[in-house]
C-alpha positions, 0 to 999 in steps of 0.5 A, a space after each residue: 515092773 515085770 519079773 525077770 521070769 516074765 521078761 525071759 519068757 517074752 524074749 524067748 517068745 519074740 525069738 520064736 516069732 522072729 524065726 517064723 517070720 524069717 522063714 516066711 520071708 525066705 519062702 516068699 523070696 523064693 516064690 517071688 522070683 518064679 511068680 514075677 517071671 510068670 507075670 512079666 512073661 505074660 505081659 507081652 502076649 496080653 498086650 499084643 492080644 489087646 492090640 489085635 482085638 483093639 484093631 478088630 474092634 475098630 474095624 468092626 466099628 458100630 456094626 449091629 452084628 458085633 458080638 455082645 461081649 464087645 457091644 454090651 447090652 446097651 445098658 449099665 444098670 447092673 455091674 459085676 465086680 470080680 474081686 481077686 485077692 489072696 487065700 492067705 493073709 500075712 502079706 501087709 496091705 495086699 488084700 486090703 488095698 484091693 478090697 478098699 478099691 472095690 468097696 469104693 467102686 461099689 459105694 459109688 455105683 450104689 449111690 448112683 442107683 446102680 445094682 452091684 453084684 460081687 464075685 470073689 476070687 480068694 478067701 481074704 477079699 470075701 472076708 474083707 467085703 462080707 460085712 459091708 457088701 455081703 448082701 451083694 455076693 453072687 458067687 465065690 471061686 476057691 483057689 485054696 487047693 491050687 498049688 500053682 495058678 494055671 490058664 485052666 483056672 483062668 478059663 474056669 473063671 472066665 466061663 463063669 463070668 461069660 455064663 452069667 453075662 449070657 444069662 442076663 445077670 449083669 451089664 458091665 463086669 470089672 476085675 479088681 487086682 493088684 498089678 505088680 510093680 516091685 517088691 514094695 509097690 503093687 498098684 490096685 487096678 480096676 479093669 473093665 472086661 465086659 463090654 470089652 475095653 482095650 487100652 493102648 494103640 490098636 494095630 494100624 496095618 490094613 488087613 482083609 479078614 476072612 471070616 469077618 471081623 465080627 466072626 473073628 471077634 466072637 471067637 477071640 473075645 472069650 479067649 481074650 477075657 480068659 487071658 485078662 483073668 490069667 494075667 490078673 491072677 499072675 499079677 496078683 500072685 507076684 504082688 502077694 509074694 512081694 507084699 508078704 516078703 516085705 511084711 515079713 522082713 518088717 516083722 523080723 526087724 521089729 522082732 529084733 528091736 523088741 528082743 534088744 529092748 527086752 534084753 536091755 530091760 532084763 539086764 537092768 532088772 537083773 543088775 538092780 536085783 543083784 545090787 539090792 542083794 549086795 546092799 542087804 548083805 553089806 547092811 547085815 554085815 555092818 549091823 553085826 
């Protein structure tokens, strides 16, 4: 049985922890609204651009002059996995779900005889994958000093991916991130970006393109990749704040339950000590 002093110290320690988790919850709640608005505002543009490029790709067909970002290398032997996680922890399972999805995909590809290369964006994903797949790392993007992620950050990541593709380092590139759905729900997502794949229906209106579809795609595909990366970063940002807010709320509730538990034990122990002292006094008085 711990002493009264130990119990008192535990209660004070848990109260201090609860103050921290409550403060982190409030900070995440404030950041979540801004991050959620940014992610939701980017979706219509990304979806429209996706449909336009899908229409152009359908019009270009299987032309031999189609851009390499669309047509690919004709092989799928080497895969680049771009794993996008947070720079900080204390956000529940946000980082681990992305890392788990990427790890499973890497293991499937390796088992099929493919070569896997990993580019990490965010420190936590690198730490999670380092033990099993550290030998497959080819690069890392550090965003720890970035206060608010912007399109310029996405452009830098997209340029690195395209540069590696032009250098013949891989055949297929896939983004891994969490798509924001709600505060308590984030969806781990794997999105292939090279060769370009377009989800949803393409624009069906008939247009005459000048210059050709291939020439427009050659200019538009790098921008489309940067847009996809930017959208993934925004979705990740909203998901991270939502997950952290939920995790800190649970931690605050758990701390409150622990305080109640330890306070009850403390009061019972204190009452038992007082009762014991009273019995000793009464017994001494009767002995006289």
